N, C-alpha and C positions, 0 to 999 in steps of 0.2 A: 625286320622292325616292326612291333606290333602297331596299329592304330590307336592313340591314345581317346576313350570315350569322352572323358572329361574335356578334353583340348576341342574334340570334335563339337559338342555340346555348346561350349563355350562360344566358339566361331559362330554357331548357328544364333545365338543369340543376339550376335551382332549384325545381322542379316537385316538390310536396310529395304523399304519399299515405297513407292511413291505412292501419293495418295491424291485425288481430286476432291476438293471439298468446292462447294457450290451453295452452302444452305449455313445453318449456325455453326459449323464447323470453320467458316471463314472468321467468327470471332476468336481475336488472338488470345483474349483473358480466358475466355471457356476452354479452348484448346490447351494453352498452358496448364490448366487445373487437372485436365483429364487427361491429357498425354504430353506429360512433363519432360520427356527426351525427344518429341516431334520437333523438326526442323522446318522453316517456310523454304523449300526450294525455288520457288519463283512462282509467275502468275502466267496465266495463258487464259485463250478464248476456245470453247468448243465450238465450232461452226454446225450449223445444222441439227443442232440440240436446243432446247427450250426448257427455263425452269418452269415448273408449275409446283400446285399443292394438292394432296391427296389426303382425304381422312375425314373424320366429322368435322363437322363446321364447328368452328371455334377453336378446334384443336388440328388441323389439317397440318401436314408437316411437308419439307421440301421434297422435290424429287427432280431428276430431268428425264427426257426422253426425245427420241430422235424427232426432227420436226424440220423440214426444208424450209430456209431462208431466216432461221433464227439463231441466236448465240449465247452462250452463257459464261461470262467471266467467271475464272475459276482460282483458287489459289492450290499450287501444287506441295504437299507436305511431303517430308523423308521422311518414314514410321520405322521404328522398331519395333521387333516382335510384341514386346506389352504395350506399346500404342494401340496397334491393332488390336489385341486383344480387349482393351479398352472401348475402342470405338466398336467393336462386334458387340459390345453388351450394350452401349447407347444407341446404335441405330437398330436392335432388335434383329441382329442377323443370326440365323437365316429366315425368319419368320416374314419380317415386315419388309427388310430389304434384303436383296442379292448383290453379290459382288460381281463386276464385271471389269475387264481388263481392257483399256481403251488405248490407242495409239495417239499420242499428243505430240505437240511440239512445244518444247520448253528448252529457252535460252537456247535456239536455234538448232537444237538436235532433236529429232524424234527419239520417244522413250515410250515405254509402256508404263501404264498407272491404273490402279485401281479406284473404281468409284461406286460408291452403294447407290442402286437403284432401286426404288420401290417394287415391290410385287403387286402390279395393279390390281389383280384378283380380289374383289370386296373392298378396296379402297377407291371410290368415286374422288371428283376432284372435290374440293372443299375451302373452306376459309381457314386461315391459320389463326392462331390468338394474337393479340397486339404486341403482348411480350416476346412471342416467339419472333414475329415479324422485327421488332426492335432489336432483337439480339442478332439477327441476320444483314439489318441496314448498318447495324455498329461496324461489323465485319466490312460490309461494300463501301463505307465510308473510309474505313481506315487502309484497305487495298485502292482507293480512287476509282472504284469501280461505278458505273452508271446506274445511278438509283433507279431510273426509270424502268430499267430491265426488272428489277422485283416489284416495283408497282405494277407494271403489267402482267407479271406472272400472277399476282395476287388478283388482279381484275381478272384476268381471264380463268382462273381456276373459280371463283366466285360464281362467273355466268356458265360454268359446266365446257368449257371450249374445249 
């Protein structure tokens, strides 16, 4: 029996992948527009990671970096390939952000999930725009996350810590 390429291709189009959102992609309205077939799978905490902002002052964007003692609340999305392609464009992959697969605990089980992490080279710490920060804050509020984490990240990024 021959393999039907159309069927195989069709199955691949339905492959889902978990994605870790910590910045503007916490905003449910924005994600619904950008990735209409994405679904929230849950939320978790990245332990020993911190949220920071990198880029030009007034337009810096969110990233995460390993840092003992810190933690970052995240939404975990289930993406279809077309969602990931839309995010690749939005995140400037592979130039501005790279993709890393992280092991996380979601709903009491360990899974692998992809995160966009900024390529630090030529991107010093900086201050985000007010509008960008408000977009993330909307996501923090709707998810019930501790807003102090977002404020601390903006403060530490401004100081270049």
